[in-house]
Wavefront OBJ file of the C-alpha trace (Angstrom):
o trace
v 0.000 0.000 0.000
v 1.310 3.463 -0.938
v 1.037 5.802 2.045
v 3.047 8.805 0.758
v 3.694 10.209 -2.721
v 6.401 12.691 -3.748
v 7.323 14.153 -7.137
v 10.531 16.158 -6.644
v 12.257 18.195 -9.335
v 15.801 17.741 -8.024
v 17.839 14.581 -7.612
v 19.071 15.772 -4.206
v 15.490 15.634 -2.950
v 15.106 12.096 -4.240
v 18.268 10.967 -2.470
v 17.140 12.563 0.794
v 13.791 10.785 0.615
v 15.093 7.307 -0.230
v 17.728 7.528 2.506
v 15.174 8.081 5.264
v 14.948 5.342 7.861
v 11.169 5.556 7.984
v 8.922 5.053 6.117
v 10.336 2.612 3.605
v 10.628 4.630 0.388
v 10.786 3.339 -3.187
v 11.354 4.893 -6.595
v 8.345 5.195 -8.895
v 9.114 5.365 -12.615
v 6.251 4.463 -14.914
v 4.410 2.632 -12.150
v 3.819 -0.583 -14.097
v 5.785 -2.895 -11.816
v 5.468 -1.187 -8.436
v 2.711 -3.527 -7.213
v 4.880 -6.525 -8.047
v 7.587 -5.497 -5.589
v 5.616 -3.787 -2.788
v 5.898 -5.518 0.577
v 3.829 -3.625 3.134
v 3.184 0.143 3.410
v 5.614 2.311 1.439
v 6.260 5.878 0.343
v 7.031 6.435 -3.333
v 9.162 9.013 -5.107
v 8.060 9.760 -8.662
v 11.101 10.571 -10.856
v 9.220 11.715 -13.963
v 10.368 15.331 -13.593
v 14.099 14.587 -13.350
v 14.862 14.226 -17.061
v 16.073 10.634 -16.718
v 14.495 9.486 -19.973
v 17.169 10.462 -22.516
v 18.406 7.853 -24.989
v 21.659 8.838 -26.666
v 24.571 7.241 -28.477
v 27.907 8.323 -27.025
v 30.798 6.869 -28.954
v 30.385 3.090 -28.981
v 28.018 3.085 -26.017
v 24.280 3.666 -25.809
v 23.227 5.633 -22.730
v 19.653 4.893 -21.684
v 17.995 7.007 -19.021
v 16.547 4.927 -16.206
v 13.081 6.412 -16.744
v 13.067 5.799 -20.514
v 10.136 3.584 -21.451
v 10.425 0.353 -23.376
v 8.364 1.915 -26.167
v 10.739 4.879 -26.424
v 13.604 2.396 -26.804
v 11.781 0.725 -29.682
v 11.151 3.988 -31.496
v 14.640 5.405 -30.877
v 16.192 3.470 -33.759
v 19.309 3.039 -31.628
v 18.954 -0.349 -29.960
v 20.123 -3.727 -31.330
v 17.613 -5.982 -33.072
v 17.984 -8.555 -30.302
v 16.760 -6.053 -27.720
v 13.892 -4.983 -29.970
v 12.788 -8.615 -30.232
v 12.990 -9.055 -26.462
v 10.922 -5.929 -25.780
v 8.245 -6.931 -28.277
v 8.088 -10.390 -26.762
v 7.921 -9.312 -23.123
v 5.392 -6.455 -23.142
v 2.310 -5.398 -25.098
v 2.063 -1.956 -26.688
v 0.101 -0.391 -23.820
v 2.436 -1.772 -21.172
v 5.512 -0.655 -23.144
v 4.238 2.927 -22.930
v 4.491 2.756 -19.130
v 7.274 0.317 -18.310
v 10.635 1.979 -17.679
v 14.002 0.334 -18.207
v 14.963 0.605 -14.532
v 11.594 -0.725 -13.419
v 11.922 -3.651 -15.796
v 15.295 -4.516 -14.279
v 14.098 -4.213 -10.685
v 11.013 -6.384 -11.256
v 12.705 -8.940 -13.531
v 12.060 -12.617 -12.956
v 13.783 -15.477 -14.709
v 11.339 -15.038 -17.614
v 12.281 -11.433 -18.427
v 13.487 -11.421 -22.017
v 14.505 -7.749 -21.862
v 16.799 -8.249 -18.889
v 18.133 -11.477 -20.384
v 19.279 -9.654 -23.513
v 20.673 -6.736 -21.496
v 22.692 -9.227 -19.460
v 24.010 -10.901 -22.596
v 25.024 -7.490 -23.950
v 27.038 -6.755 -20.796
v 24.923 -3.773 -19.731
v 26.082 -1.533 -16.889
v 24.023 0.503 -14.440
v 24.996 3.943 -13.205
v 23.888 4.468 -9.609
v 23.772 7.725 -7.702
v 24.088 7.661 -3.926
v 24.265 10.104 -1.008
v 26.367 13.153 -1.785
v 25.645 12.466 -5.483
v 28.393 9.854 -5.490
v 28.322 7.864 -8.740
v 28.898 4.148 -8.988
v 28.860 1.930 -12.078
v 27.980 -1.747 -11.640
v 27.622 -4.616 -14.097
v 24.066 -5.854 -14.497
v 25.221 -9.388 -13.752
v 26.556 -8.261 -10.376
v 23.477 -6.174 -9.652
v 20.680 -8.677 -10.348
v 21.253 -11.191 -7.513
v 21.447 -8.396 -4.911
v 19.075 -5.798 -6.337
v 17.635 -4.435 -3.106
v 20.998 -4.435 -1.349
v 22.851 -2.800 -4.249
v 20.172 -0.129 -4.654
v 19.726 0.676 -0.961
v 19.847 4.474 -0.625
v 20.746 4.843 -4.300
v 19.027 5.794 -7.537
v 19.530 4.165 -10.940
v 20.177 7.077 -13.287
v 21.130 5.322 -16.537
v 21.934 2.048 -18.239
v 24.988 1.788 -20.515
v 24.950 -0.637 -23.423
v 27.983 -1.435 -25.623
v 27.028 -1.180 -29.299
v 29.846 -3.151 -30.922
v 28.510 -6.499 -29.623
v 26.369 -8.705 -31.892
v 23.507 -10.580 -30.234
v 20.503 -12.809 -30.825
v 17.414 -13.758 -28.807
v 15.533 -17.033 -29.354
v 12.723 -18.559 -27.326
v 10.111 -21.299 -26.993
v 6.727 -20.522 -25.445
v 3.220 -21.969 -25.359
v 2.160 -19.230 -27.777
v 4.019 -16.394 -29.559
v 2.644 -13.877 -27.057
v 3.360 -15.924 -23.923
v 6.434 -15.532 -21.745
v 9.202 -18.028 -22.507
v 9.331 -21.552 -21.175
v 12.941 -21.563 -22.313
v 14.879 -18.753 -23.980
v 18.460 -17.923 -24.814
v 20.302 -14.702 -25.496
v 23.774 -14.972 -26.969
v 26.273 -12.218 -27.652
v 29.513 -12.211 -29.640
v 32.218 -9.555 -29.275
v 34.439 -8.430 -32.186
v 37.280 -10.275 -30.418
v 35.352 -13.554 -30.625
v 34.287 -13.585 -26.975
v 30.925 -15.334 -26.523
v 28.394 -14.917 -23.740
v 25.222 -16.966 -23.278
v 22.285 -16.156 -20.989
v 19.356 -18.495 -20.327
v 15.906 -17.509 -19.146
v 12.470 -18.980 -18.651
v 13.169 -20.378 -15.186
v 14.029 -19.134 -11.699
v 14.285 -15.704 -10.130
v 16.390 -14.040 -12.790
v 18.051 -14.654 -16.170
v 21.322 -16.541 -15.693
v 24.620 -16.145 -17.508
v 25.796 -19.714 -18.187
v 28.755 -19.171 -20.502
v 31.328 -16.444 -21.079
v 34.417 -17.501 -22.973
v 36.888 -16.718 -25.766
v 34.871 -18.645 -28.368
v 31.640 -20.587 -28.798
v 33.079 -24.036 -28.123
v 31.296 -25.491 -25.119
v 28.430 -22.971 -25.134
v 25.735 -25.508 -26.038
v 27.000 -27.983 -23.428
v 27.038 -25.247 -20.783
v 23.431 -24.368 -21.610
v 22.349 -27.999 -21.429
v 24.069 -28.485 -18.063
v 22.752 -25.221 -16.606
v 19.123 -26.261 -17.080
v 19.592 -29.959 -16.250
v 17.546 -29.496 -13.048
v 15.310 -26.620 -14.179
v 11.909 -28.182 -13.557
v 8.746 -26.331 -12.534
v 5.023 -26.250 -13.368
v 5.802 -24.989 -16.891
v 8.251 -27.648 -18.073
v 10.434 -30.554 -17.055
v 14.195 -30.349 -16.637
v 15.022 -32.720 -19.505
v 12.933 -30.656 -21.909
v 14.462 -27.368 -20.788
v 17.969 -28.767 -20.944
v 17.560 -30.051 -24.503
v 15.802 -26.920 -25.786
v 18.329 -24.591 -24.150
v 21.124 -26.173 -26.189
v 19.058 -25.918 -29.384
v 18.272 -22.251 -28.803
v 21.895 -21.374 -28.108
v 22.865 -23.018 -31.403
v 20.184 -20.970 -33.186
v 21.408 -17.759 -31.595
v 25.010 -18.324 -32.610
v 23.986 -19.345 -36.121
v 21.898 -16.208 -36.536
v 24.754 -13.989 -35.365
v 27.119 -15.672 -37.848
v 24.584 -15.263 -40.680
v 24.042 -11.595 -39.859
v 27.780 -10.961 -39.989
v 28.080 -12.653 -43.351
v 25.138 -10.674 -44.688
l 1 2 3 4 5 6 7 8 9 10 11 12 13 14 15 16 17 18 19 20 21 22 23 24 25 26 27 28 29 30 31 32 33 34 35 36 37 38 39 40 41 42 43 44 45 46 47 48 49 50 51 52 53 54 55 56 57 58 59 60 61 62 63 64 65 66 67 68 69 70 71 72 73 74 75 76 77 78 79 80 81 82 83 84 85 86 87 88 89 90 91 92 93 94 95 96 97 98 99 100 101 102 103 104 105 106 107 108 109 110 111 112 113 114 115 116 117 118 119 120 121 122 123 124 125 126 127 128 129 130 131 132 133 134 135 136 137 138 139 140 141 142 143 144 145 146 147 148 149 150 151 152 153 154 155 156 157 158 159 160 161 162 163 164 165 166 167 168 169 170 171 172 173 174 175 176 177 178 179 180 181 182 183 184 185 186 187 188 189 190 191 192 193 194 195 196 197 198 199 200 201 202 203 204 205 206 207 208 209 210 211 212 213 214 215 216 217 218 219 220 221 222 223 224 225 226 227 228 229 230 231 232 233 234 235 236 237 238 239 240 241 242 243 244 245 246 247 248 249 250 251 252 253 254 255 256 257 258
């Protein structure tokens, strides 16, 4: 239940509010996911007036404001095709108008295609803490400890390298349903390969990060060898994970040749 609502125009005010001991205070972006993470009475700080919605290419990095919506990412013309596919798969048009990038990260479960692709692409988060102290953290380090990492801090932007090629592939009960199994793979110009699996658990999981693709399919199969729940059995997930990783890597290779 929301007991207090604030809409400050300065970041300093936001930091003061979220660093109070009482009441528990959370950031409100678009508001789509807030009910999914509320635990008891809270105060909320609306960040819509802080200008944190800019999307801009800076050198070889895309800077995405934390309050940018998923729909604004789609229409920016700046994001990789893999991320476009993930956004279109995860949220409907109306929900994309509201969902912010930071909110999507904070509320992500293991079936979040958007966060899975961001993890594969080695995204970084810029955090602002008391005294306006900046900190940059890898998404992979942030996800397992979201509440702890964000305590008293504000996500201001997400940084995405643009020189990395990536692909997103999934299997679901229907094209519009969330994935039962999905894979996001990324390949660096140096040949480095990263694989992320999703469709199970509390968050997308990076299962492979190496100098080449050898072993990536085996790593995916092993990672989901015990991934059973009400949606699918472990054997099925394990087999399909390996297939999807192969598809991802094949698509990346084809895109480079084209």
